[in-house]
C-alpha positions as CSV (number, residue, x, y, z in Angstrom):
1,M,109.5,50.3,97.3
2,S,110.7,51.7,94.1
3,T,114.6,51.5,93.4
4,P,116.9,53.8,95.3
5,S,117.1,57.0,93.3
6,E,120.4,58.2,92.2
7,P,121.0,61.8,93.8
8,A,121.5,64.4,91.6
9,T,124.5,65.9,93.1
10,A,126.1,62.1,93.1
11,G,129.8,62.6,94.1
12,V,129.4,66.6,94.8
13,A,129.5,67.3,98.4
14,V,126.0,69.0,99.4
15,P,126.5,72.2,101.0
16,L,124.6,72.7,104.3
17,A,121.6,75.1,104.4
18,R,120.9,78.0,106.5
19,N,117.6,79.6,107.7
20,G,118.5,82.9,106.3
21,M,118.9,81.4,102.4
22,D,115.4,79.9,102.4
23,E,112.5,81.1,100.0
24,P,109.7,82.0,102.4
25,L,106.2,80.4,102.4
26,S,103.7,82.5,100.8
27,E,101.6,81.8,104.0
28,A,101.6,79.8,107.2
29,M,100.6,76.4,107.0
30,E,97.8,74.7,109.2
31,A,98.5,71.7,110.9
32,R,96.2,68.6,110.2
33,S,94.6,70.0,106.9
34,A,94.6,68.3,103.4
35,E,96.3,71.7,102.1
36,A,99.4,71.4,104.4
37,H,100.2,68.1,102.8
38,R,99.4,69.0,99.2
39,R,101.9,72.1,99.9
40,I,104.5,70.0,101.4
41,E,104.7,67.7,98.7
42,A,104.5,70.3,95.7
43,R,107.2,72.1,97.4
44,L,109.5,68.7,97.7
45,R,108.7,68.0,94.1
46,A,109.9,71.4,93.0
47,C,113.2,70.9,94.0
48,G,113.5,67.5,92.3
49,V,112.4,64.9,95.6
50,D,110.5,62.0,94.5
51,T,107.7,62.2,97.3
52,R,106.2,58.8,96.6
53,A,109.7,57.0,96.5
54,V,109.9,58.5,100.5
55,R,106.5,57.6,101.0
56,D,106.8,53.9,99.5
57,C,110.0,53.6,102.3
58,F,107.1,53.0,104.3
59,V,105.4,50.5,102.4
60,W,106.6,46.9,102.5
61,N,104.2,44.4,102.5
62,G,104.8,44.1,98.6
63,L,108.3,44.1,99.2
64,Q,108.2,41.3,101.5
65,S,106.7,39.1,99.3
66,E,109.3,39.7,96.5
67,I,112.2,39.0,98.9
68,G,110.4,36.0,100.8
69,A,110.6,36.2,104.6
70,E,111.8,32.5,105.3
71,A,115.3,32.5,103.0
72,G,118.0,34.4,102.5
73,R,119.0,37.3,104.3
74,E,116.4,38.5,107.0
75,F,113.4,40.7,105.3
76,E,114.1,43.5,108.0
77,E,117.9,43.9,107.0
78,V,116.7,44.1,103.0
79,F,114.1,46.6,103.7
80,L,116.3,49.0,106.0
81,E,119.3,48.8,103.6
82,L,117.1,49.7,100.6
83,A,115.1,52.5,102.7
84,G,118.3,53.9,103.6
85,A,119.7,54.0,100.3
86,E,116.7,56.0,99.1
87,F,116.6,58.4,101.8
88,E,120.2,59.1,101.1
89,A,119.3,59.6,97.2
90,Q,116.2,62.1,98.1
91,A,118.1,64.0,101.0
92,G,120.9,64.7,98.7
93,R,118.4,66.9,96.5
94,T,117.3,69.1,99.0
95,R,119.4,72.6,99.2
96,S,117.5,75.0,101.6
97,S,116.6,74.5,105.3
98,L,112.7,75.0,104.3
99,D,113.2,72.2,101.9
100,R,114.9,70.0,104.4
101,A,112.3,70.5,107.0
102,M,109.7,69.7,104.5
103,L,111.5,66.6,103.6
104,C,111.1,65.6,107.5
105,L,107.7,66.6,107.7
106,W,106.8,64.5,104.6
107,V,108.5,61.6,106.4
108,H,106.2,62.4,109.3
109,H,103.0,62.3,107.2
110,S,104.3,59.0,105.6
111,S,105.0,57.4,109.1
112,V,101.8,58.2,110.5
113,R,100.1,57.1,107.4
114,A,101.9,53.6,107.7
115,W,101.1,53.5,111.3
116,N,97.3,53.7,110.6
117,H,97.4,50.1,108.2
118,T,100.4,48.2,109.8
119,Y,100.9,46.1,113.1
120,R,104.6,46.0,112.0
121,V,105.2,48.8,114.5
122,D,108.9,47.6,115.2
123,L,109.7,47.8,111.2
124,L,108.2,51.1,111.4
125,T,110.4,52.6,114.2
126,K,113.4,51.1,112.8
127,C,112.7,53.0,109.6
128,M,112.3,56.1,111.2
129,I,115.7,55.4,113.0
130,R,117.5,54.9,109.7
131,F,115.6,58.0,108.4
132,A,117.0,60.3,111.0
133,A,120.4,58.5,111.1
134,T,120.8,59.2,107.1
135,I,120.0,62.7,106.9
136,R,122.0,63.5,110.0
137,K,125.2,61.9,108.1
138,V,124.2,63.7,104.5
139,W,123.5,67.0,105.8
140,G,125.7,67.0,108.6
141,L,123.5,67.8,111.5
142,D,125.9,67.2,114.1
143,E,128.5,69.3,112.9
144,A,126.5,72.3,112.2
145,P,122.6,72.2,113.7
146,D,120.1,73.5,112.0
147,G,117.0,74.7,113.8
148,S,114.1,74.0,111.3
149,V,115.3,70.7,110.3
150,E,115.7,69.6,114.2
151,L,112.1,70.7,115.0
152,A,110.6,68.4,112.3
153,L,112.9,65.5,113.3
154,R,111.8,66.1,116.9
155,L,108.1,65.9,115.4
156,C,109.1,62.5,113.8
157,D,110.4,61.2,117.1
158,L,107.1,62.2,118.9
159,V,105.6,59.7,116.4
160,R,107.9,57.0,117.5
161,G,107.4,57.6,121.1
162,E,103.5,57.2,120.2
163,I,104.3,53.9,118.2
164,L,106.3,52.9,121.3
165,L,103.1,53.7,123.5
166,E,101.3,51.5,121.1
167,D,103.9,48.4,121.4
168,R,103.6,49.0,125.4
169,L,100.1,48.5,125.2
170,K,100.6,45.3,123.1
171,T,102.5,43.8,125.8
172,G,99.5,44.1,128.1
173,S,101.7,45.5,130.8
174,R,100.1,48.3,132.7
175,L,103.1,49.2,134.2
176,R,105.1,49.8,130.8
177,Y,102.1,51.4,129.2
178,E,101.6,53.9,131.6
179,Q,105.5,54.6,131.8
180,A,105.5,55.1,128.0
181,L,102.4,57.4,128.5
182,D,104.2,59.7,130.7
183,A,106.9,59.6,128.7
184,A,104.9,60.7,125.3
185,L,103.4,63.5,127.4
186,A,106.7,64.6,128.8
187,A,108.1,65.0,125.2
188,C,105.2,66.8,123.9
189,A,105.6,69.4,126.7
190,E,109.1,69.8,126.0
191,V,108.7,70.7,122.2
192,L,106.1,73.2,123.1
193,D,108.2,75.0,125.3
194,D,110.9,75.1,122.8
195,T,108.3,76.4,120.3
196,E,107.3,79.1,122.4
197,G,107.7,82.4,120.9
198,L,109.0,81.1,117.4
199,T,107.3,82.7,114.3
200,D,108.7,80.8,111.4
201,P,106.3,78.5,109.7
202,I,107.7,74.9,110.6
203,A,107.7,76.0,114.4
204,G,104.3,77.0,114.0
205,Y,103.4,73.6,112.2
206,V,104.9,71.8,114.8
207,R,103.8,73.3,117.5
208,E,100.0,73.1,116.3
209,E,100.6,69.5,115.8
210,V,102.3,68.5,119.0
211,A,99.5,70.3,120.8
212,V,96.9,68.4,119.5
213,R,99.1,65.0,120.3
214,Q,99.2,66.2,123.7
215,E,95.6,66.8,124.4
216,Y,95.1,63.3,123.0
217,H,97.4,61.7,125.4
218,L,96.1,63.7,128.3
219,V,92.7,62.1,127.4
220,L,94.4,58.8,127.2
221,R,95.9,59.0,130.6
222,R,92.5,60.1,132.2
223,A,90.6,57.3,130.5
224,F,93.7,54.8,131.7
225,R,93.3,55.8,135.2
226,A,89.4,55.7,135.1
227,L,89.2,52.3,133.8
228,V,92.1,51.2,136.5
229,V,89.7,52.7,139.2
230,A,86.7,51.1,137.4
231,S,88.4,47.8,137.3
232,R,88.9,47.6,141.2
233,A,85.1,48.6,141.6
234,Q,85.6,51.9,143.1
235,P,83.7,54.9,141.8
236,T,84.6,57.3,139.4
237,R,83.1,60.7,138.2
238,Y,84.9,60.9,135.1
239,E,82.5,61.0,132.4
240,M,84.3,60.5,129.0
241,R,81.6,60.6,126.5
242,K,81.2,64.4,127.6
243,E,84.8,64.8,126.9
244,L,84.8,63.3,123.7
245,R,82.1,65.9,122.7
246,R,84.2,68.5,123.9
247,L,87.0,67.5,121.9
248,A,85.0,67.0,118.7
249,N,84.1,70.5,119.1
250,E,87.6,72.0,119.9
251,W,90.4,69.8,118.6
252,R,91.2,68.2,115.4
253,F,91.4,64.9,116.3
254,S,91.7,62.4,113.3
255,S,89.1,59.9,112.8
256,V,91.8,57.2,113.8
257,E,92.4,59.2,117.3
258,M,88.7,59.2,117.7
259,S,88.2,55.6,117.2
260,K,90.6,54.8,120.0
261,L,89.3,57.2,122.2
262,N,85.7,55.5,121.8
263,A,87.0,52.3,122.4
264,H,88.4,53.4,125.8
265,R,85.3,54.8,126.6
266,Q,83.1,51.8,125.5
267,A,85.3,49.7,127.7
268,L,85.1,52.5,130.8
269,E,81.1,52.5,130.2
270,R,80.8,48.5,130.3
271,L,83.0,48.3,133.3
272,K,80.8,50.9,135.0
273,G,77.7,48.9,134.3
274,A,78.8,45.5,135.6
275,K,79.2,46.8,139.4
276,K,76.7,44.2,140.6
277,Q,78.3,41.1,138.6
278,T,81.0,39.0,139.6
279,W,84.5,38.7,138.0
280,M,85.9,35.7,136.7
281,R,89.5,34.4,138.1
282,V,91.4,31.2,136.9
283,D,92.8,30.0,140.5
284,E,94.9,27.4,138.7
285,G,95.3,26.7,135.0
286,R,97.5,25.8,132.2
287,I,98.9,27.2,129.1
288,V,100.1,25.6,126.3
289,Y,101.6,27.7,123.2
290,L,102.0,25.4,120.1
291,F,103.7,26.1,116.7
292,P,103.0,23.5,114.5
293,F,105.4,22.7,111.6
294,G,106.0,19.9,108.8
295,V,109.3,18.9,107.6
296,T,110.0,17.9,103.8
297,G,113.1,16.3,102.5
298,L,113.1,13.8,105.2
299,D,111.5,10.7,106.8
300,Y,111.1,10.3,110.6
301,E,113.8,7.9,111.1
302,T,116.2,10.1,109.3
303,I,114.9,13.2,111.6
304,A,115.3,10.9,114.7
305,S,118.9,9.5,113.9
306,R,120.0,13.3,113.1
307,L,118.8,15.2,116.2
308,R,120.3,12.5,118.3
309,Q,123.8,13.1,116.5
310,T,123.7,17.0,117.0
311,G,122.4,16.5,120.6
312,E,125.6,15.0,121.1
313,R,127.7,17.8,120.0
314,Q,128.4,21.0,121.7
315,P,126.7,24.2,119.5
316,A,128.8,26.2,117.3
317,S,128.0,29.3,118.9
318,S,126.8,30.7,122.4
319,E,123.9,32.0,120.4
320,L,122.2,28.5,119.8
321,V,119.9,26.7,121.8
322,R,121.4,23.5,123.1
323,P,119.0,20.4,123.8
324,T,118.9,19.6,127.6
325,A,117.4,16.0,126.7
326,I,116.1,13.9,123.9
327,L,113.2,11.2,124.8
328,D,112.6,8.6,122.5
329,H,108.5,8.7,123.4
330,F,106.9,12.2,124.2
331,T,103.5,9.8,125.2
332,Y,105.2,7.7,127.7
333,H,102.8,8.3,130.4
334,A,99.7,8.6,128.2
335,D,97.5,5.7,127.8
336,I,94.9,7.3,125.2
337,W,96.7,6.6,122.2
338,E,96.9,2.9,120.8
339,P,100.1,1.4,121.3
340,R,99.6,-1.7,119.1
341,L,99.7,0.4,115.6
342,E,102.8,0.1,113.6
343,T,105.5,2.6,114.2
344,D,104.9,4.8,111.6
345,K,101.0,5.2,112.3
346,R,101.4,6.2,116.1
347,F,101.0,9.4,117.4
348,D,104.2,9.3,119.2
349,G,107.9,9.7,118.8
350,L,111.0,11.9,119.5
351,E,110.9,14.8,122.0
352,M,113.7,17.2,122.0
353,S,113.6,18.9,125.3
354,L,114.9,22.8,125.2
355,P,116.2,24.8,128.2
356,K,114.1,27.2,130.1
357,V,112.6,29.9,128.7
358,R,111.6,33.5,130.5
359,L,109.6,36.5,129.2
360,R,110.3,39.5,130.9
361,V,107.0,41.4,130.0
362,D,107.9,44.3,132.7
363,E,110.1,44.6,136.2
364,E,107.4,42.9,137.9
365,T,106.4,40.3,135.8
366,T,108.5,37.5,134.4
367,E,106.9,34.4,132.6
368,E,108.7,30.9,133.0
369,L,107.9,28.4,130.2
370,S,108.9,25.0,129.9
371,A,109.8,24.2,126.0
372,S,110.0,21.1,123.6
373,I,109.9,20.2,120.2
374,R,108.1,16.9,119.1
375,F,108.4,14.4,116.2
376,S,105.8,12.0,115.2
377,P,106.4,9.4,112.5
378,I,102.6,10.4,111.0
379,G,104.7,14.1,110.2
380,V,102.7,15.9,113.2
381,H,105.2,18.0,114.7
382,C,105.2,21.2,117.0
383,L,107.5,23.3,118.9
384,R,105.6,23.9,122.5
385,F,105.9,26.5,125.4
386,E,103.8,25.5,128.4
387,R,103.5,27.5,131.6
388,T,101.1,27.1,134.9
389,L,98.5,29.9,135.6
390,H,97.9,30.8,139.1
391,D,95.4,33.8,140.0
392,I,95.0,35.5,137.2
393,Y,92.1,37.9,135.9
394,P,90.5,38.6,132.7
395,S,93.1,41.4,131.6
396,E,96.3,39.1,132.1
397,L,94.6,35.7,130.7
398,H,93.9,38.0,127.5
399,A,97.6,39.0,127.3
400,A,98.6,35.4,128.0
401,M,96.6,34.5,125.1
402,F,98.3,37.0,122.9
403,R,102.0,36.0,123.9
404,A,102.5,33.9,120.9
405,A,101.2,36.1,118.3
406,R,103.4,38.0,115.9
407,E,102.2,41.2,116.9
408,H,103.0,41.0,120.0
409,G,104.6,44.1,121.9
410,T,108.6,44.1,122.4
411,I,109.7,42.1,125.4
412,E,112.8,40.3,126.5
413,V,112.6,36.5,125.6
414,E,115.7,34.9,127.5
415,C,116.3,31.0,127.1
416,D,118.9,29.4,129.5
417,G,122.6,29.0,128.2
418,V,122.3,31.1,125.4
419,D,124.0,34.6,125.3
420,R,121.3,36.6,123.5
421,T,117.6,37.9,123.9
422,W,114.8,37.9,121.5
423,E,112.1,40.5,121.0
424,R,109.0,38.5,121.3
425,L,108.1,35.1,121.6
426,A,107.1,34.3,118.0
427,R,110.3,35.8,117.0
428,F,112.2,33.1,119.1
429,A,110.0,30.1,117.9
430,R,110.7,31.6,114.2
431,D,114.5,31.3,115.0
432,L,114.1,28.1,116.3
433,L,112.2,26.4,113.3
434,I,113.6,28.2,110.4
435,K,117.1,28.7,111.4
436,Q,118.3,26.4,113.8
437,L,116.6,23.5,113.2
438,P,117.2,22.9,109.6
439,A,120.9,23.2,110.5
440,Q,120.4,20.6,113.2
441,L,118.7,18.0,110.6
442,A,121.5,18.9,108.0
443,P,123.5,15.5,107.0
444,E,126.9,15.9,107.4
445,P,129.1,17.5,104.7
446,G,129.9,15.5,101.8
447,T,127.2,12.8,102.3
448,D,124.5,11.9,99.8
449,G,121.9,13.7,101.6
450,D,123.3,17.2,100.6
451,A,121.1,17.1,97.5
452,V,117.9,16.8,99.4
453,P,116.4,20.1,100.2
454,I,115.0,20.3,103.6
455,E,112.3,22.6,104.4
456,I,110.2,23.5,107.6
457,H,106.6,24.5,107.0
458,R,105.0,26.2,109.9
459,G,101.3,26.0,110.6
460,R,98.8,28.4,112.4
461,T,100.1,29.7,115.9
462,H,97.8,28.0,118.6
463,A,97.2,28.7,122.2
464,L,95.6,25.9,124.9
465,I,94.2,27.1,128.0
466,R,93.0,24.6,130.4
467,V,91.1,26.0,133.6
468,L,91.9,23.3,136.4
469,R,90.0,25.9,139.1
470,A,88.0,28.9,138.6
471,S,86.3,31.3,141.0
472,E,84.3,34.4,141.2
473,R,85.3,37.8,142.6
474,A,83.4,40.8,143.5
475,H,86.1,42.9,141.5
476,E,89.2,42.3,139.3
477,Y,91.7,43.1,142.4
478,G,89.8,41.3,144.9
479,P,91.4,39.3,147.7
480,H,92.8,36.2,146.7
481,V,91.5,34.0,149.9
482,G,88.8,35.0,152.2
483,D,85.0,34.9,152.1
484,S,84.5,36.9,148.7
485,S,85.5,34.2,146.7
486,E,83.3,31.2,145.6
487,M,84.5,28.2,143.5
488,V,82.9,27.9,140.0
489,K,81.7,24.4,139.6
490,D,80.5,24.2,135.8
491,G,81.2,25.9,132.7
492,R,77.8,27.3,132.0
493,H,78.2,29.5,135.2
494,L,81.9,30.1,134.2
495,L,80.8,31.6,131.1
496,T,78.4,34.1,133.1
497,L,81.3,35.8,134.9
498,I,82.7,39.2,133.5
499,G,85.8,38.3,131.8
500,S,84.7,34.8,130.3
501,S,84.2,36.3,127.0
502,V,88.2,36.0,126.8
503,L,87.8,32.5,126.5
504,L,84.9,32.5,123.8
505,H,87.5,34.5,121.1
506,A,90.2,33.9,119.1
507,A,93.8,35.2,120.5
508,P,93.8,38.9,118.9
509,D,96.3,40.1,116.6
510,A,96.1,43.6,117.8
511,K,94.6,45.7,121.1
512,E,93.0,48.5,121.3
513,S,93.1,49.2,125.0
514,L,94.2,47.0,128.2
515,W,90.6,46.4,128.6
516,D,89.4,45.6,125.0
517,W,88.1,41.9,126.3
518,V,85.3,43.7,128.1
519,R,83.9,44.7,124.5
520,L,84.1,41.1,123.0
521,A,80.7,39.5,122.0
522,D,79.5,36.1,123.3
523,D,78.1,34.6,119.9
524,H,81.5,34.0,117.7
525,S,82.5,30.8,119.6
526,K,82.2,27.2,118.8
527,Q,81.6,25.3,122.3
528,I,81.2,21.6,123.0
529,W,79.2,20.5,126.1
530,N,79.2,17.6,128.3
531,Q,82.3,16.0,126.9
532,R,82.0,13.7,130.1
533,N,80.5,15.4,132.9
534,E,77.4,17.6,133.2
535,G,79.0,21.0,132.4
536,D,82.3,20.3,130.8
537,L,83.3,22.9,128.3
538,L,85.4,23.0,125.2
539,I,85.7,25.9,123.3
540,S,87.7,25.6,119.9
541,T,88.2,28.8,117.8
542,E,90.8,29.6,114.8
543,N,93.8,29.7,117.3
544,T,92.7,28.8,120.6
545,T,91.2,25.9,122.6
546,V,89.8,26.2,126.0
547,I,89.2,23.4,128.4
548,A,87.1,23.8,131.4
549,A,86.3,20.6,133.0
550,L,85.9,22.1,136.8
551,D,84.4,19.2,138.4
552,A,86.2,16.5,136.9
553,P,89.9,15.0,138.3
554,N,92.8,16.7,136.5
555,F,93.7,13.2,135.0
556,I,90.4,13.2,132.9
557,S,90.6,16.8,131.6
558,G,94.0,15.8,130.6
559,D,93.2,13.5,128.0
560,L,91.0,15.9,126.4
561,E,94.1,18.3,126.5
562,A,96.2,15.9,124.6
563,I,93.5,15.4,121.9
564,A,93.0,19.3,121.3
565,E,96.9,19.4,121.3
566,F,97.0,16.8,118.3
567,T,94.1,18.4,116.5
568,A,95.9,21.9,116.7
569,C,99.0,20.5,115.6
570,L,97.7,19.1,112.3
571,S,97.8,22.6,110.4
572,G,101.5,22.0,110.5
573,T,101.2,18.6,108.6
574,L,98.6,20.2,106.1
575,A,101.1,23.1,105.2
576,A,103.9,20.5,104.5
577,W,101.4,18.7,102.3
578,N,99.8,21.7,100.5
579,H,103.6,22.2,99.8
580,Q,104.4,19.2,98.3
581,L,101.4,19.7,96.0
582,D,102.7,23.2,95.2
583,S,106.2,21.7,94.2
584,Y,105.2,18.9,92.5
585,R,103.1,21.0,89.9
586,S,106.0,23.6,89.5
587,N,108.2,20.8,89.0
588,V,105.7,19.5,86.3
589,T,105.6,22.6,84.5
590,A,109.7,23.1,84.9
591,F,109.9,19.7,83.2
592,I,107.6,20.0,80.2
593,A,109.3,23.6,79.5
594,A,112.6,22.2,79.5
595,Y,111.4,19.2,77.6
596,N,110.2,21.6,75.0
597,T,113.4,23.8,75.0
598,P,115.7,23.1,71.9
599,G,118.8,21.7,72.6
600,S,117.9,20.2,75.9
601,D,118.3,16.8,77.2
602,R,114.9,15.3,77.1
603,S,116.1,12.1,78.1
604,A,117.1,13.7,81.6
605,Q,113.8,15.4,81.8
606,L,111.8,12.2,81.2
607,E,113.3,10.4,83.8
608,A,112.9,13.2,86.3
609,M,109.1,13.6,85.2
610,K,109.1,9.6,86.5
611,A,111.0,9.7,89.5
612,S,108.8,12.8,90.6
613,R,105.5,11.0,89.3
614,T,106.7,7.9,91.5
615,R,107.4,10.3,94.4
616,M,103.9,11.7,94.0
617,L,102.2,8.3,94.1
618,G,104.0,7.5,97.4
619,F,103.2,10.6,98.6
620,E,99.6,10.0,97.9
621,S,99.4,6.6,99.7
622,E,100.9,8.2,102.7
623,T,98.5,11.0,103.0
624,K,96.0,9.0,102.3
625,Q,96.7,6.5,105.6
626,V,97.1,9.2,107.7
627,I,93.9,10.9,106.8
628,S,91.9,7.4,107.3
629,L,93.9,6.8,110.9
630,L,92.5,10.5,111.8
631,Y,89.0,9.1,111.3
632,S,89.5,5.7,112.2
633,P,88.6,4.0,115.6
634,T,92.1,2.5,116.1
635,L,94.4,5.9,116.8
636,L,92.9,6.1,120.3
637,R,91.8,3.3,122.6
638,S,89.0,4.4,124.0
639,P,85.6,5.1,121.9
640,S,84.7,7.9,123.7
641,N,88.1,9.7,123.1
642,S,87.7,8.9,119.5
643,A,84.5,10.7,119.6
644,S,86.2,13.6,121.1
645,L,88.5,13.6,118.8
646,R,86.2,13.8,115.5
647,R,84.0,16.4,117.3
648,L,87.3,18.7,117.7
649,L,88.5,18.0,113.9
650,D,84.6,19.4,113.2
651,V,84.3,22.4,115.0
652,S,88.1,23.6,114.5
653,G,87.9,23.7,110.9
654,V,90.5,20.7,110.2
655,D,87.7,18.9,108.6
656,E,87.6,21.7,105.7
657,Q,91.0,21.7,105.5
658,I,91.5,18.3,105.1
659,A,88.7,18.1,102.5
660,S,90.2,21.2,100.7
661,F,93.5,19.0,100.7
662,E,92.0,15.9,99.2
663,E,90.3,17.8,96.7
664,R,93.7,19.4,95.2
665,L,95.3,16.1,95.5
666,G,92.8,14.6,93.4
667,E,93.1,17.3,91.0
668,V,96.8,16.9,91.0
669,M,96.9,13.3,90.5
670,A,94.1,13.7,87.6
671,D,96.4,16.0,86.0
672,Q,98.1,15.7,82.3
673,S,101.7,14.8,83.6
674,E,100.7,10.6,83.3
675,A,99.5,11.3,79.6
676,T,102.8,13.4,79.0
677,L,104.9,10.9,80.3
678,Q,103.2,8.3,77.9
679,R,103.6,11.0,75.1
680,W,107.4,11.4,75.9
681,E,108.0,7.5,76.1
682,S,106.1,7.0,72.5
683,D,108.6,9.9,71.4
684,R,111.7,8.1,72.5
685,Q,110.6,4.8,71.3
686,Q,109.4,6.1,67.9
687,R,113.3,7.5,67.7
688,I,114.8,4.2,68.5
689,R,112.7,2.6,65.9
690,D,113.5,5.5,63.3
691,S,117.3,4.6,64.3
692,L,116.9,1.1,64.0
693,T,115.0,1.6,60.5
694,A,117.5,3.8,59.4
695,A,120.6,1.4,60.4
696,V,118.8,-1.7,58.8
697,S,118.1,0.1,55.5
698,A,121.7,1.3,55.4
699,L,123.2,-2.1,56.1
700,S,120.7,-3.5,53.1
701,V,121.7,-0.9,50.8
702,C,125.3,-1.7,51.4
703,A,124.8,-5.6,51.0
704,A,123.3,-4.8,47.5
705,I,126.1,-2.8,46.9
706,S,128.6,-5.6,47.6
707,I,126.7,-8.0,45.5
708,W,126.9,-5.6,42.8
709,Q,130.2,-5.0,43.0
710,A,130.9,-8.6,43.0
711,S,129.2,-8.9,39.7
712,G,131.2,-6.3,38.1
713,L,128.5,-4.0,37.1
714,W,130.6,-1.0,37.9
715,T,134.1,0.1,38.9
716,P,135.2,-0.6,42.7
717,L,135.7,3.1,43.2
718,G,132.2,3.8,42.3
719,W,130.8,1.4,44.7
720,S,133.0,2.3,47.5
721,A,131.7,6.0,47.0
722,V,128.2,5.2,47.0
723,T,128.8,3.2,50.1
724,A,130.4,6.0,52.2
725,V,127.5,8.1,51.2
726,V,125.0,5.9,52.2
727,S,126.7,5.1,55.7
728,I,127.4,8.8,56.5
729,W,123.9,9.4,55.6
730,A,122.7,6.7,58.0
731,V,125.3,8.0,60.7
732,V,124.0,11.6,59.7
733,Y,120.2,10.8,60.3
734,V,120.6,8.9,63.3
735,M,122.7,11.4,65.2
736,R,120.2,14.0,64.3
737,R,117.6,12.3,65.7
738,W,119.3,11.9,69.0
739,V,121.2,14.9,69.2
740,S,117.7,16.7,69.0
741,Y,116.4,14.2,71.9
742,Y,119.3,14.3,74.2
743,G,121.1,17.9,73.3
744,V,124.4,18.3,71.8
745,W,126.6,17.9,75.2
746,S,124.4,15.0,76.7
747,T,125.2,13.3,73.3
748,V,128.9,13.8,73.6
749,L,129.1,12.7,77.2
750,R,127.4,9.6,76.3
751,L,129.6,9.1,73.2
752,V,132.8,9.6,75.2
753,K,131.3,7.1,78.2
754,A,130.2,4.6,75.5
755,P,133.4,2.8,75.3
756,L,134.2,2.7,79.0
757,T,130.6,1.2,79.5
758,F,131.4,-1.4,76.9
759,V,134.8,-2.4,78.7
760,R,133.0,-2.6,82.0
761,W,130.3,-4.5,80.7
762,A,132.4,-6.9,79.0
763,R,134.7,-7.4,81.8
764,D,131.6,-8.2,84.2
765,R,130.4,-10.7,81.5
766,R,133.8,-12.2,81.5
767,G,133.7,-12.5,85.2
768,R,130.7,-14.1,85.4
769,S,131.5,-16.7,83.0
770,S,134.5,-17.8,84.9
771,R,132.8,-18.1,88.2
772,V,130.4,-20.3,86.3
773,A,133.1,-22.5,84.6
774,S,134.7,-23.0,87.8
């Protein structure tokens, strides 16, 4: 986003425009034509509007990297503030009603263009709301409405309604999606009725555009209803392929709209073609959402002590999450981890239990999650949410796997005892880890720990699905009990059922339809078979792990779940480790630059470099111990579990990440910082030798002068002058050498402190002598 431009009429009231004062267009604009967009842009530029600046208000990726999403003010606040200032500046440059309507149409065009590329539909809608509120205030539309501008604004509102429809789609709720679809169609019909009979160019443009949008949403609704019918294994006569051919000939749909409709068509055709196959249903299972993270600036013991202290205090605000309990060990009943290891080498540690979290997806669906934060001495930490699964079909399972994604649609996330809600589970987790947890780990004001920065580094969000019981059904909405169901006994048969492709793929970051899982291929998975029994199935992807040991007791598959959870949480540890490497490199660069800056305290940079290098050596030793522990047979008690861990590390990609980290660590430890330290230390020793040489030389000259003076070779006044010159030269030489090394201010401080240091040293020495004598 560009810097907000100053309006040409700053400080002057902008007069309201009227339709009768507009310069008419030479010809009507045809909606959905490239020429129309060029004419809109040319008209706005002619009246001084910076169209590129307006368009850039809907481009935030670059700005987000500049502002930083994890520190300081919220990125959304900064972005909307900048966008609002730009909207106000550009709106102040328009005078006529037509120009103002054109600006609204340009914003409509810019928002649609952004919508085709971004998943941040929440930010996009907020930006559009900010635009509408800004221009209503600048142009005074509430006091004196303008028909053309209002029509153009309603077109923008229609786009916002369509974006809301996509947001509802990404919740996985059929109820909310159908309600939003009906609302979009009703809004289109209302605009078409209001523009009937109007002949001005803006009304004609809006009417043509809305007519296409209405037809698009009518097709979407017919496709949605046909998909619902097909998933119930009921006959449907709707031929979407034929309708799309008709639409391509009769309507000017964009390529994006046609691609979405084609996705629905393919899903519908696949459902129709799968009538003789049986559906997968998870009768009982569990899903765990993991948000791994690492902590830098604190060791485990300090983390544990501070969390216990904060757990005993009441939160400062009712909007903060208060822990319900703090447990010393989160592996109380887990026998798979070796308990005889040293304390700092165990996967065990503190667990901070949190209140229940509820996800209100729609009026009929509320999901309750158990929440906790776990900390281990080896640095493998995570925020975890867990809930049970009962009688769910592929669409519901696919939606459940999507719950932890940042791109998930807007729902209500509630936490017991907290007087606020969040828009999605990922935002709630971010608030806990980035805002509340650092505040809980912060030291008491005034303590020595204030100088140590505490940072949380998040890893990759992971969904762990454990299928305990599954059955095959005749269709998606089959009866929950009765003869139509048959229990699935092994993973190989499970993967032959309709909907099993959901288990084979990573959790999505977007949704094209509520049945998009039907189109998933079956060849992009990483499968591990026969962990214990014939047919046991484990699937590991980039952000999911699926365990289906259907003929094994739950406690057997529970061991594998614990190992999979541990593996998934390593991404947070690696994020913290890589941050340490990046910080060390940036610190070394800063130390070298400061050392070479004239007038700086080079001694301070030398000591800081030594301390940083020492910490890095300790960090290297700690990380190598942890990595060795991961691949050693001592972390887990059972050799078979150790083998399972090694296989999971391989198929999940953790092996590659660890290898990449070790390569980077080797590069960092082999850099020139050690040679730089030696060169700096040699420089300091050389300065000491030069100063001593100068002092000794001055004393020798003064001694010779005293001998010559005693011999009466010259007058005493002359020898005194020579002695003063030699002494001043020695002092100036030494001072120049050390001022160039320490810097002026540091040298002054050292000179001021020197007498106090000498007095303290003499007092300590006298005290030691008296103690020895007694």
